[in-house]
SEKE-605781 format. One record per residue (C-alpha): y, z, x; residue in three letters. Coordinates in nm, 2 decimals, padded with zeros to 4 digits. Example, Ala and Ser with C-alpha at 12.3 -4.5 7.8 and 13.67 -1.06 7.14 Angstrom:
REM SEKE-605781
<atom c2="-00.45" c3="00.78" c1="01.23" residuo="ALA"/>
<atom c2="-00.11" c3="00.71" c1="01.37" residuo="SER"/>
This chain:
REM SEKE-605781
<atom c2="08.01" c3="12.58" c1="15.49" residuo="MET"/>
<atom c2="08.15" c3="12.54" c1="15.84" residuo="SER"/>
<atom c2="08.52" c3="12.48" c1="15.94" residuo="PRO"/>
<atom c2="08.60" c3="12.11" c1="15.93" residuo="PRO"/>
<atom c2="08.55" c3="11.90" c1="16.25" residuo="THR"/>
<atom c2="08.81" c3="11.67" c1="16.40" residuo="THR"/>
<atom c2="08.82" c3="11.39" c1="16.65" residuo="ARG"/>
<atom c2="09.15" c3="11.52" c1="16.79" residuo="LEU"/>
<atom c2="09.14" c3="11.66" c1="17.14" residuo="GLU"/>
<atom c2="09.37" c3="11.95" c1="17.03" residuo="ASN"/>
<atom c2="09.25" c3="12.02" c1="16.68" residuo="ALA"/>
<atom c2="09.52" c3="12.27" c1="16.59" residuo="VAL"/>
<atom c2="09.89" c3="12.32" c1="16.66" residuo="VAL"/>
<atom c2="10.01" c3="12.68" c1="16.64" residuo="ALA"/>
<atom c2="10.38" c3="12.60" c1="16.67" residuo="ASP"/>
<atom c2="10.54" c3="12.29" c1="16.50" residuo="PRO"/>
<atom c2="10.76" c3="12.26" c1="16.80" residuo="ALA"/>
<atom c2="10.45" c3="12.14" c1="16.99" residuo="ASP"/>
<atom c2="10.39" c3="11.85" c1="16.76" residuo="LEU"/>
<atom c2="10.41" c3="11.50" c1="16.92" residuo="THR"/>
<atom c2="10.41" c3="11.15" c1="16.77" residuo="PRO"/>
<atom c2="10.07" c3="11.09" c1="16.94" residuo="GLU"/>
<atom c2="09.92" c3="11.39" c1="16.78" residuo="TRP"/>
<atom c2="10.05" c3="11.29" c1="16.43" residuo="LEU"/>
<atom c2="09.92" c3="10.94" c1="16.49" residuo="THR"/>
<atom c2="09.57" c3="11.06" c1="16.56" residuo="ALA"/>
<atom c2="09.57" c3="11.30" c1="16.27" residuo="ALA"/>
<atom c2="09.68" c3="11.03" c1="16.02" residuo="LEU"/>
<atom c2="09.44" c3="10.77" c1="16.16" residuo="ARG"/>
<atom c2="09.17" c3="11.03" c1="16.10" residuo="GLY"/>
<atom c2="09.25" c3="11.02" c1="15.73" residuo="SER"/>
<atom c2="09.21" c3="10.64" c1="15.73" residuo="GLY"/>
<atom c2="09.57" c3="10.53" c1="15.78" residuo="LEU"/>
<atom c2="09.61" c3="10.26" c1="16.04" residuo="ASP"/>
<atom c2="09.96" c3="10.37" c1="16.16" residuo="VAL"/>
<atom c2="10.14" c3="10.47" c1="16.47" residuo="GLU"/>
<atom c2="10.42" c3="10.73" c1="16.45" residuo="VAL"/>
<atom c2="10.72" c3="10.64" c1="16.66" residuo="ARG"/>
<atom c2="10.92" c3="10.96" c1="16.61" residuo="SER"/>
<atom c2="10.97" c3="11.24" c1="16.36" residuo="PHE"/>
<atom c2="11.21" c3="11.52" c1="16.27" residuo="ARG"/>
<atom c2="11.14" c3="11.86" c1="16.13" residuo="ARG"/>
<atom c2="11.30" c3="12.10" c1="15.88" residuo="GLU"/>
<atom c2="11.17" c3="12.43" c1="15.76" residuo="PRO"/>
<atom c2="11.07" c3="12.46" c1="15.39" residuo="VAL"/>
<atom c2="10.95" c3="12.72" c1="15.16" residuo="GLY"/>
<atom c2="10.94" c3="13.10" c1="15.16" residuo="THR"/>
<atom c2="10.59" c3="13.17" c1="15.28" residuo="GLY"/>
<atom c2="10.48" c3="13.51" c1="15.41" residuo="GLN"/>
<atom c2="10.15" c3="13.43" c1="15.56" residuo="MET"/>
<atom c2="10.23" c3="13.08" c1="15.71" residuo="ALA"/>
<atom c2="10.52" c3="12.86" c1="15.82" residuo="HIS"/>
<atom c2="10.59" c3="12.53" c1="15.65" residuo="ASN"/>
<atom c2="10.79" c3="12.24" c1="15.78" residuo="GLU"/>
<atom c2="10.88" c3="11.90" c1="15.63" residuo="ARG"/>
<atom c2="10.81" c3="11.62" c1="15.87" residuo="LEU"/>
<atom c2="11.01" c3="11.30" c1="15.84" residuo="HIS"/>
<atom c2="10.81" c3="11.02" c1="15.99" residuo="LEU"/>
<atom c2="10.92" c3="10.69" c1="16.15" residuo="GLU"/>
<atom c2="10.64" c3="10.44" c1="16.22" residuo="TYR"/>
<atom c2="10.63" c3="10.18" c1="16.50" residuo="VAL"/>
<atom c2="10.61" c3="09.91" c1="16.24" residuo="GLU"/>
<atom c2="10.55" c3="09.88" c1="15.87" residuo="ALA"/>
<atom c2="10.19" c3="09.97" c1="15.79" residuo="PRO"/>
<atom c2="09.99" c3="09.64" c1="15.75" residuo="SER"/>
<atom c2="09.66" c3="09.72" c1="15.59" residuo="THR"/>
<atom c2="09.63" c3="09.78" c1="15.21" residuo="GLU"/>
<atom c2="09.54" c3="10.15" c1="15.25" residuo="ALA"/>
<atom c2="09.81" c3="10.21" c1="15.51" residuo="SER"/>
<atom c2="10.08" c3="10.07" c1="15.27" residuo="ARG"/>
<atom c2="10.07" c3="10.42" c1="15.12" residuo="PHE"/>
<atom c2="10.14" c3="10.60" c1="15.45" residuo="ALA"/>
<atom c2="10.37" c3="10.89" c1="15.38" residuo="PRO"/>
<atom c2="10.74" c3="10.88" c1="15.48" residuo="ALA"/>
<atom c2="10.73" c3="11.26" c1="15.48" residuo="THR"/>
<atom c2="10.46" c3="11.53" c1="15.51" residuo="LEU"/>
<atom c2="10.46" c3="11.90" c1="15.48" residuo="VAL"/>
<atom c2="10.30" c3="12.07" c1="15.79" residuo="GLY"/>
<atom c2="10.16" c3="12.41" c1="15.75" residuo="LYS"/>
<atom c2="10.11" c3="12.64" c1="16.05" residuo="PHE"/>
<atom c2="10.04" c3="13.01" c1="16.12" residuo="PRO"/>
<atom c2="10.32" c3="13.25" c1="16.05" residuo="SER"/>
<atom c2="10.55" c3="13.34" c1="16.35" residuo="PRO"/>
<atom c2="10.49" c3="13.70" c1="16.25" residuo="SER"/>
<atom c2="10.22" c3="13.86" c1="16.45" residuo="ALA"/>
<atom c2="10.13" c3="14.09" c1="16.16" residuo="GLU"/>
<atom c2="10.10" c3="13.80" c1="15.92" residuo="SER"/>
<atom c2="09.90" c3="13.60" c1="16.17" residuo="ARG"/>
<atom c2="09.66" c3="13.88" c1="16.21" residuo="GLU"/>
<atom c2="09.61" c3="13.90" c1="15.84" residuo="ALA"/>
<atom c2="09.55" c3="13.53" c1="15.82" residuo="GLY"/>
<atom c2="09.29" c3="13.53" c1="16.09" residuo="ALA"/>
<atom c2="09.08" c3="13.76" c1="15.88" residuo="ARG"/>
<atom c2="08.97" c3="13.47" c1="15.67" residuo="GLY"/>
<atom c2="09.28" c3="13.34" c1="15.49" residuo="ALA"/>
<atom c2="09.34" c3="13.05" c1="15.72" residuo="TYR"/>
<atom c2="08.98" c3="12.95" c1="15.70" residuo="ARG"/>
<atom c2="08.97" c3="12.96" c1="15.32" residuo="ALA"/>
<atom c2="09.27" c3="12.74" c1="15.28" residuo="GLU"/>
<atom c2="09.17" c3="12.49" c1="15.54" residuo="THR"/>
<atom c2="08.82" c3="12.44" c1="15.40" residuo="ILE"/>
<atom c2="08.95" c3="12.43" c1="15.04" residuo="PHE"/>
<atom c2="09.19" c3="12.15" c1="15.12" residuo="TYR"/>
<atom c2="08.95" c3="11.95" c1="15.33" residuo="THR"/>
<atom c2="08.63" c3="12.00" c1="15.14" residuo="SER"/>
<atom c2="08.69" c3="12.09" c1="14.77" residuo="LEU"/>
<atom c2="09.05" c3="12.03" c1="14.64" residuo="ALA"/>
<atom c2="09.01" c3="11.65" c1="14.58" residuo="SER"/>
<atom c2="08.71" c3="11.71" c1="14.35" residuo="SER"/>
<atom c2="08.89" c3="11.95" c1="14.11" residuo="LEU"/>
<atom c2="09.12" c3="11.86" c1="13.82" residuo="PRO"/>
<atom c2="09.38" c3="12.12" c1="13.92" residuo="ILE"/>
<atom c2="09.68" c3="11.95" c1="14.08" residuo="ARG"/>
<atom c2="09.73" c3="12.03" c1="14.45" residuo="THR"/>
<atom c2="09.90" c3="11.84" c1="14.73" residuo="PRO"/>
<atom c2="09.68" c3="11.57" c1="14.89" residuo="ALA"/>
<atom c2="09.56" c3="11.67" c1="15.24" residuo="CYS"/>
<atom c2="09.59" c3="11.43" c1="15.53" residuo="TYR"/>
<atom c2="09.46" c3="11.66" c1="15.79" residuo="TYR"/>
<atom c2="09.32" c3="12.00" c1="15.83" residuo="GLY"/>
<atom c2="09.22" c3="12.18" c1="16.15" residuo="GLY"/>
<atom c2="09.10" c3="12.53" c1="16.23" residuo="LEU"/>
<atom c2="09.05" c3="12.70" c1="16.57" residuo="SER"/>
<atom c2="08.71" c3="12.85" c1="16.65" residuo="GLU"/>
<atom c2="08.84" c3="13.21" c1="16.62" residuo="ASP"/>
<atom c2="09.01" c3="13.12" c1="16.29" residuo="GLN"/>
<atom c2="09.35" c3="13.25" c1="16.41" residuo="SER"/>
<atom c2="09.52" c3="12.91" c1="16.42" residuo="ILE"/>
<atom c2="09.52" c3="12.64" c1="16.15" residuo="PHE"/>
<atom c2="09.71" c3="12.32" c1="16.10" residuo="THR"/>
<atom c2="09.74" c3="12.13" c1="15.77" residuo="LEU"/>
<atom c2="09.93" c3="11.81" c1="15.70" residuo="LEU"/>
<atom c2="09.99" c3="11.79" c1="15.32" residuo="LEU"/>
<atom c2="10.15" c3="11.56" c1="15.07" residuo="GLU"/>
<atom c2="10.52" c3="11.63" c1="15.03" residuo="ASP"/>
<atom c2="10.57" c3="11.70" c1="14.66" residuo="LEU"/>
<atom c2="10.95" c3="11.66" c1="14.68" residuo="ALA"/>
<atom c2="11.16" c3="11.64" c1="14.46" residuo="PRO"/>
<atom c2="10.93" c3="11.90" c1="14.30" residuo="ALA"/>
<atom c2="11.09" c3="12.25" c1="14.33" residuo="ARG"/>
<atom c2="10.92" c3="12.57" c1="14.43" residuo="GLN"/>
<atom c2="10.90" c3="12.84" c1="14.16" residuo="GLY"/>
<atom c2="11.11" c3="13.15" c1="14.21" residuo="ASP"/>
<atom c2="10.91" c3="13.47" c1="14.18" residuo="GLN"/>
<atom c2="11.22" c3="13.69" c1="14.14" residuo="ILE"/>
<atom c2="11.41" c3="13.47" c1="13.89" residuo="ALA"/>
<atom c2="11.10" c3="13.40" c1="13.68" residuo="GLY"/>
<atom c2="11.01" c3="13.09" c1="13.47" residuo="ALA"/>
<atom c2="11.07" c3="12.97" c1="13.12" residuo="ASP"/>
<atom c2="10.79" c3="12.94" c1="12.86" residuo="ASP"/>
<atom c2="10.74" c3="12.56" c1="12.92" residuo="ALA"/>
<atom c2="10.69" c3="12.61" c1="13.29" residuo="GLU"/>
<atom c2="10.45" c3="12.90" c1="13.24" residuo="ILE"/>
<atom c2="10.25" c3="12.70" c1="12.98" residuo="GLU"/>
<atom c2="10.22" c3="12.41" c1="13.23" residuo="ALA"/>
<atom c2="10.10" c3="12.65" c1="13.49" residuo="ALA"/>
<atom c2="09.84" c3="12.80" c1="13.26" residuo="VAL"/>
<atom c2="09.70" c3="12.45" c1="13.18" residuo="ARG"/>
<atom c2="09.69" c3="12.36" c1="13.54" residuo="ASN"/>
<atom c2="09.50" c3="12.68" c1="13.62" residuo="LEU"/>
<atom c2="09.21" c3="12.58" c1="13.38" residuo="ALA"/>
<atom c2="09.16" c3="12.29" c1="13.62" residuo="GLY"/>
<atom c2="09.05" c3="12.53" c1="13.88" residuo="LEU"/>
<atom c2="08.84" c3="12.77" c1="13.67" residuo="HIS"/>
<atom c2="08.66" c3="12.54" c1="13.43" residuo="ALA"/>
<atom c2="08.46" c3="12.31" c1="13.67" residuo="PRO"/>
<atom c2="08.30" c3="12.60" c1="13.86" residuo="LEU"/>
<atom c2="08.26" c3="12.86" c1="13.58" residuo="GLN"/>
<atom c2="07.92" c3="13.01" c1="13.62" residuo="GLY"/>
<atom c2="07.82" c3="12.75" c1="13.88" residuo="ASP"/>
<atom c2="07.54" c3="12.85" c1="14.11" residuo="SER"/>
<atom c2="07.73" c3="12.69" c1="14.40" residuo="ARG"/>
<atom c2="07.97" c3="12.98" c1="14.40" residuo="LEU"/>
<atom c2="07.70" c3="13.18" c1="14.59" residuo="ASP"/>
<atom c2="07.73" c3="12.93" c1="14.88" residuo="THR"/>
<atom c2="08.11" c3="12.97" c1="14.91" residuo="PHE"/>
<atom c2="08.09" c3="13.21" c1="15.20" residuo="ASP"/>
<atom c2="08.42" c3="13.07" c1="15.34" residuo="TRP"/>
<atom c2="08.62" c3="13.23" c1="15.06" residuo="THR"/>
<atom c2="08.77" c3="13.58" c1="15.09" residuo="LEU"/>
<atom c2="08.54" c3="13.86" c1="14.97" residuo="GLY"/>
<atom c2="08.54" c3="14.23" c1="15.01" residuo="THR"/>
<atom c2="08.28" c3="14.48" c1="14.90" residuo="SER"/>
<atom c2="08.37" c3="14.73" c1="14.62" residuo="ASP"/>
<atom c2="08.38" c3="15.00" c1="14.88" residuo="GLU"/>
<atom c2="08.61" c3="14.81" c1="15.12" residuo="GLU"/>
<atom c2="08.84" c3="14.70" c1="14.84" residuo="PHE"/>
<atom c2="08.86" c3="15.06" c1="14.71" residuo="ALA"/>
<atom c2="08.95" c3="15.19" c1="15.05" residuo="LEU"/>
<atom c2="09.22" c3="14.94" c1="15.10" residuo="TYR"/>
<atom c2="09.38" c3="15.04" c1="14.76" residuo="ILE"/>
<atom c2="09.33" c3="15.41" c1="14.81" residuo="GLU"/>
<atom c2="09.48" c3="15.40" c1="15.16" residuo="MET"/>
<atom c2="09.75" c3="15.14" c1="15.10" residuo="GLY"/>
<atom c2="09.90" c3="15.28" c1="14.78" residuo="THR"/>
<atom c2="10.05" c3="15.60" c1="14.93" residuo="PRO"/>
<atom c2="10.21" c3="15.38" c1="15.21" residuo="VAL"/>
<atom c2="10.35" c3="15.14" c1="14.95" residuo="PHE"/>
<atom c2="10.49" c3="15.42" c1="14.73" residuo="LEU"/>
<atom c2="10.65" c3="15.59" c1="15.03" residuo="GLU"/>
<atom c2="10.80" c3="15.26" c1="15.16" residuo="ARG"/>
<atom c2="10.96" c3="15.18" c1="14.82" residuo="TYR"/>
<atom c2="11.01" c3="15.53" c1="14.68" residuo="ARG"/>
<atom c2="11.38" c3="15.47" c1="14.62" residuo="GLU"/>
<atom c2="11.32" c3="15.15" c1="14.43" residuo="ARG"/>
<atom c2="11.02" c3="15.22" c1="14.21" residuo="LEU"/>
<atom c2="11.06" c3="15.40" c1="13.88" residuo="SER"/>
<atom c2="10.85" c3="15.71" c1="13.83" residuo="GLU"/>
<atom c2="10.67" c3="15.54" c1="13.55" residuo="GLU"/>
<atom c2="10.57" c3="15.24" c1="13.76" residuo="ASP"/>
<atom c2="10.48" c3="15.47" c1="14.06" residuo="ALA"/>
<atom c2="10.25" c3="15.67" c1="13.83" residuo="GLU"/>
<atom c2="10.08" c3="15.36" c1="13.71" residuo="THR"/>
<atom c2="10.01" c3="15.26" c1="14.07" residuo="LEU"/>
<atom c2="09.88" c3="15.61" c1="14.15" residuo="ARG"/>
<atom c2="09.64" c3="15.60" c1="13.85" residuo="ARG"/>
<atom c2="09.52" c3="15.26" c1="13.97" residuo="PHE"/>
<atom c2="09.44" c3="15.39" c1="14.31" residuo="ALA"/>
<atom c2="09.26" c3="15.70" c1="14.16" residuo="ALA"/>
<atom c2="09.05" c3="15.48" c1="13.93" residuo="GLY"/>
<atom c2="09.00" c3="15.17" c1="14.14" residuo="VAL"/>
<atom c2="08.63" c3="15.23" c1="14.19" residuo="ARG"/>
<atom c2="08.57" c3="15.25" c1="13.82" residuo="ASN"/>
<atom c2="08.77" c3="14.93" c1="13.77" residuo="TRP"/>
<atom c2="08.56" c3="14.74" c1="14.02" residuo="ARG"/>
<atom c2="08.24" c3="14.86" c1="13.84" residuo="LYS"/>
<atom c2="08.36" c3="14.71" c1="13.52" residuo="ARG"/>
<atom c2="08.43" c3="14.36" c1="13.66" residuo="ALA"/>
<atom c2="08.35" c3="14.07" c1="13.42" residuo="PRO"/>
<atom c2="08.01" c3="13.90" c1="13.49" residuo="THR"/>
<atom c2="08.14" c3="13.55" c1="13.42" residuo="THR"/>
<atom c2="08.25" c3="13.41" c1="13.76" residuo="ARG"/>
<atom c2="08.45" c3="13.12" c1="13.89" residuo="THR"/>
<atom c2="08.66" c3="13.02" c1="14.18" residuo="LEU"/>
<atom c2="08.98" c3="13.23" c1="14.18" residuo="VAL"/>
<atom c2="09.31" c3="13.13" c1="14.35" residuo="HIS"/>
<atom c2="09.40" c3="13.50" c1="14.40" residuo="GLY"/>
<atom c2="09.78" c3="13.45" c1="14.43" residuo="ASP"/>
<atom c2="09.85" c3="13.21" c1="14.15" residuo="TYR"/>
<atom c2="10.22" c3="13.29" c1="14.10" residuo="ARG"/>
<atom c2="10.55" c3="13.12" c1="14.08" residuo="LEU"/>
<atom c2="10.63" c3="13.11" c1="14.46" residuo="ASP"/>
<atom c2="10.30" c3="12.93" c1="14.51" residuo="ASN"/>
<atom c2="10.36" c3="12.67" c1="14.24" residuo="LEU"/>
<atom c2="10.57" c3="12.34" c1="14.26" residuo="MET"/>
<atom c2="10.73" c3="12.21" c1="13.94" residuo="PHE"/>
<atom c2="10.86" c3="11.86" c1="13.85" residuo="ASP"/>
<atom c2="10.90" c3="11.65" c1="13.54" residuo="SER"/>
<atom c2="10.77" c3="11.31" c1="13.46" residuo="VAL"/>
<atom c2="10.87" c3="11.14" c1="13.14" residuo="ALA"/>
<atom c2="10.98" c3="11.47" c1="13.00" residuo="GLY"/>
<atom c2="10.65" c3="11.64" c1="13.08" residuo="GLU"/>
<atom c2="10.64" c3="11.94" c1="13.32" residuo="ILE"/>
<atom c2="10.39" c3="11.90" c1="13.60" residuo="ARG"/>
<atom c2="10.26" c3="12.18" c1="13.82" residuo="VAL"/>
<atom c2="10.09" c3="12.17" c1="14.16" residuo="ALA"/>
<atom c2="09.94" c3="12.48" c1="14.31" residuo="ALA"/>
<atom c2="09.98" c3="12.55" c1="14.68" residuo="VAL"/>
<atom c2="09.90" c3="12.84" c1="14.92" residuo="ASP"/>
<atom c2="09.52" c3="12.87" c1="14.89" residuo="TRP"/>
<atom c2="09.47" c3="13.15" c1="15.15" residuo="GLN"/>
<atom c2="09.35" c3="13.41" c1="14.89" residuo="THR"/>
<atom c2="09.06" c3="13.21" c1="14.74" residuo="LEU"/>
<atom c2="08.77" c3="13.42" c1="14.62" residuo="SER"/>
<atom c2="08.49" c3="13.42" c1="14.37" residuo="VAL"/>
<atom c2="08.58" c3="13.64" c1="14.07" residuo="GLY"/>
<atom c2="08.70" c3="13.64" c1="13.71" residuo="SER"/>
<atom c2="08.94" c3="13.38" c1="13.59" residuo="GLY"/>
<atom c2="09.12" c3="13.66" c1="13.41" residuo="GLY"/>
<atom c2="09.25" c3="13.77" c1="13.75" residuo="GLN"/>
<atom c2="09.46" c3="13.46" c1="13.80" residuo="ASP"/>
<atom c2="09.57" c3="13.44" c1="13.43" residuo="LEU"/>
<atom c2="09.68" c3="13.80" c1="13.41" residuo="ALA"/>
<atom c2="09.85" c3="13.78" c1="13.75" residuo="TYR"/>
<atom c2="10.04" c3="13.46" c1="13.65" residuo="LEU"/>
<atom c2="10.16" c3="13.59" c1="13.31" residuo="LEU"/>
<atom c2="10.22" c3="13.94" c1="13.43" residuo="GLY"/>
<atom c2="10.44" c3="13.85" c1="13.73" residuo="THR"/>
<atom c2="10.63" c3="13.54" c1="13.61" residuo="SER"/>
<atom c2="10.86" c3="13.70" c1="13.35" residuo="SER"/>
<atom c2="11.03" c3="14.03" c1="13.28" residuo="PRO"/>
<atom c2="10.82" c3="14.24" c1="13.04" residuo="PRO"/>
<atom c2="11.03" c3="14.17" c1="12.74" residuo="GLU"/>
<atom c2="10.98" c3="13.80" c1="12.77" residuo="LYS"/>
<atom c2="10.61" c3="13.82" c1="12.86" residuo="ARG"/>
<atom c2="10.54" c3="14.02" c1="12.54" residuo="ARG"/>
<atom c2="10.68" c3="13.73" c1="12.33" residuo="LEU"/>
<atom c2="10.46" c3="13.46" c1="12.47" residuo="HIS"/>
<atom c2="10.15" c3="13.64" c1="12.60" residuo="GLU"/>
<atom c2="09.92" c3="13.59" c1="12.30" residuo="ALA"/>
<atom c2="10.01" c3="13.22" c1="12.28" residuo="ARG"/>
<atom c2="09.95" c3="13.16" c1="12.65" residuo="MET"/>
<atom c2="09.60" c3="13.31" c1="12.61" residuo="LEU"/>
<atom c2="09.54" c3="13.06" c1="12.34" residuo="ASP"/>
<atom c2="09.67" c3="12.78" c1="12.56" residuo="VAL"/>
<atom c2="09.43" c3="12.88" c1="12.84" residuo="TYR"/>
<atom c2="09.13" c3="12.90" c1="12.60" residuo="ARG"/>
<atom c2="09.21" c3="12.55" c1="12.46" residuo="GLU"/>
<atom c2="09.26" c3="12.41" c1="12.81" residuo="ALA"/>
<atom c2="08.93" c3="12.55" c1="12.93" residuo="MET"/>
<atom c2="08.76" c3="12.41" c1="12.62" residuo="ALA"/>
<atom c2="08.91" c3="12.07" c1="12.69" residuo="GLY"/>
<atom c2="08.73" c3="12.08" c1="13.03" residuo="LEU"/>
<atom c2="08.40" c3="12.18" c1="12.87" residuo="GLY"/>
<atom c2="08.41" c3="12.56" c1="12.89" residuo="VAL"/>
<atom c2="08.40" c3="12.72" c1="12.54" residuo="GLU"/>
<atom c2="08.49" c3="13.09" c1="12.53" residuo="ARG"/>
<atom c2="08.60" c3="13.31" c1="12.25" residuo="SER"/>
<atom c2="08.94" c3="13.46" c1="12.22" residuo="ALA"/>
<atom c2="08.79" c3="13.80" c1="12.26" residuo="ASP"/>
<atom c2="08.62" c3="13.71" c1="12.58" residuo="GLU"/>
<atom c2="08.93" c3="13.56" c1="12.72" residuo="ILE"/>
<atom c2="09.13" c3="13.86" c1="12.63" residuo="ARG"/>
<atom c2="08.88" c3="14.11" c1="12.78" residuo="ALA"/>
<atom c2="08.88" c3="13.93" c1="13.11" residuo="ASP"/>
<atom c2="09.26" c3="13.92" c1="13.09" residuo="TYR"/>
<atom c2="09.30" c3="14.29" c1="13.04" residuo="VAL"/>
<atom c2="09.06" c3="14.36" c1="13.33" residuo="HIS"/>
<atom c2="09.25" c3="14.11" c1="13.54" residuo="GLY"/>
<atom c2="09.59" c3="14.28" c1="13.49" residuo="SER"/>
<atom c2="09.52" c3="14.50" c1="13.79" residuo="PHE"/>
<atom c2="09.53" c3="14.19" c1="14.01" residuo="GLN"/>
<atom c2="09.91" c3="14.23" c1="14.01" residuo="GLY"/>
<atom c2="09.93" c3="14.57" c1="14.17" residuo="PRO"/>
<atom c2="09.64" c3="14.49" c1="14.40" residuo="ALA"/>
<atom c2="09.80" c3="14.19" c1="14.55" residuo="ILE"/>
<atom c2="10.14" c3="14.35" c1="14.55" residuo="THR"/>
<atom c2="10.03" c3="14.65" c1="14.74" residuo="ILE"/>
<atom c2="09.80" c3="14.48" c1="14.99" residuo="LEU"/>
<atom c2="10.02" c3="14.18" c1="15.03" residuo="GLY"/>
<atom c2="10.33" c3="14.38" c1="15.11" residuo="SER"/>
<atom c2="10.15" c3="14.58" c1="15.37" residuo="LEU"/>
<atom c2="09.99" c3="14.27" c1="15.54" residuo="SER"/>
<atom c2="10.29" c3="14.06" c1="15.61" residuo="VAL"/>
<atom c2="10.62" c3="14.10" c1="15.80" residuo="GLY"/>
<atom c2="10.88" c3="14.29" c1="15.59" residuo="GLN"/>
<atom c2="11.19" c3="14.09" c1="15.48" residuo="THR"/>
<atom c2="11.47" c3="14.15" c1="15.23" residuo="ASP"/>
<atom c2="11.35" c3="13.88" c1="14.99" residuo="ARG"/>
<atom c2="10.99" c3="13.99" c1="15.03" residuo="GLY"/>
<atom c2="11.09" c3="14.35" c1="14.93" residuo="ASP"/>
<atom c2="11.28" c3="14.22" c1="14.63" residuo="ASP"/>
<atom c2="10.98" c3="14.01" c1="14.53" residuo="MET"/>
<atom c2="10.73" c3="14.29" c1="14.56" residuo="PHE"/>
<atom c2="10.95" c3="14.52" c1="14.36" residuo="MET"/>
<atom c2="10.97" c3="14.26" c1="14.08" residuo="ALA"/>
<atom c2="10.60" c3="14.21" c1="14.08" residuo="MET"/>
<atom c2="10.52" c3="14.58" c1="14.09" residuo="ALA"/>
<atom c2="10.74" c3="14.65" c1="13.79" residuo="HIS"/>
<atom c2="10.63" c3="14.36" c1="13.58" residuo="ARG"/>
<atom c2="10.25" c3="14.41" c1="13.65" residuo="SER"/>
<atom c2="10.27" c3="14.78" c1="13.59" residuo="ALA"/>
<atom c2="10.44" c3="14.72" c1="13.26" residuo="SER"/>
<atom c2="10.17" c3="14.47" c1="13.17" residuo="GLN"/>
<atom c2="09.90" c3="14.72" c1="13.24" residuo="ILE"/>
<atom c2="10.06" c3="14.98" c1="13.02" residuo="ARG"/>
<atom c2="10.12" c3="14.73" c1="12.74" residuo="ASP"/>
<atom c2="09.75" c3="14.62" c1="12.74" residuo="LEU"/>
<atom c2="09.62" c3="14.98" c1="12.76" residuo="ASP"/>
<atom c2="09.43" c3="14.87" c1="13.07" residuo="ALA"/>
<atom c2="09.45" c3="15.21" c1="13.22" residuo="LEU"/>
<atom c2="09.15" c3="15.30" c1="13.00" residuo="ALA"/>
<atom c2="08.94" c3="15.09" c1="13.23" residuo="LEU"/>
<atom c2="09.00" c3="15.33" c1="13.52" residuo="LEU"/>
<atom c2="08.84" c3="15.63" c1="13.35" residuo="ALA"/>
């Protein structure tokens, strides 16, 4: 699948300061809205590491007249490359491409809740992308450090089934060459080389028990990859609280997933274990873990994918190493910030505890 085409003369905007009413007008008209943007104002939103998000408040020349244009958004969220050169370099290795193509070509066909996409553009060298997305306000972003309560986590688990079920075992997965993918050898090298750097950077903040769990993962990562589940689907790759938006309608918690830069083909257990392992302190996760696996199994069955509890659990145990993998590689691929450091420490501790609780280290032998 190729990057999306556009009728705009300048398909991408690297810096939101370069946006103009004319550019926004052309982008929205490309989505079928017969509108003209008179002016707009910007405000930064979110805590993204790999990209920069801004809320755009739009003022139109006149009230939209056509039936379709009556739904023209008063606000949008624009997503742009990160100001950090380090983060932009990482994004250019396929992350920006994956997210842009997901939003423009696949998202609307899946039952997982995501922001609607009004425009997506990608530069030829894949180093710059621009997305105009539905503003989900007043929904609030999850907080990776603070964690979530059981009701929020359950809603996130149910939403996750909307990504995994439709494409589980689907032959089309072999055509998704736009998703991120690394060979077993390449992945192993990343973990083997990155883990010592991670441990040195955070040596004063990691417990010896957690550090030893990460060392054992690096030492056995090749065996772990060899034991990957054979049942495949589309995997978000970074399905955690910071990348989820929560709101409530008639007392029901709704979740929308954002930040689709780590899409890959793999086991659904990766996303499930990563979500449960990083969203709560270990003592809270232990109390709801078994029930959340049942919730996931039931949600998948409701979408037509029947799997046994044992199969779900086996994939979940294997997927528990998604936590340290993303924590190690993510922390070394983006610009370092105080909040980022706090977040990666919370994720490292929670996921290492999950691995030990599940006896997942046996998969490394």
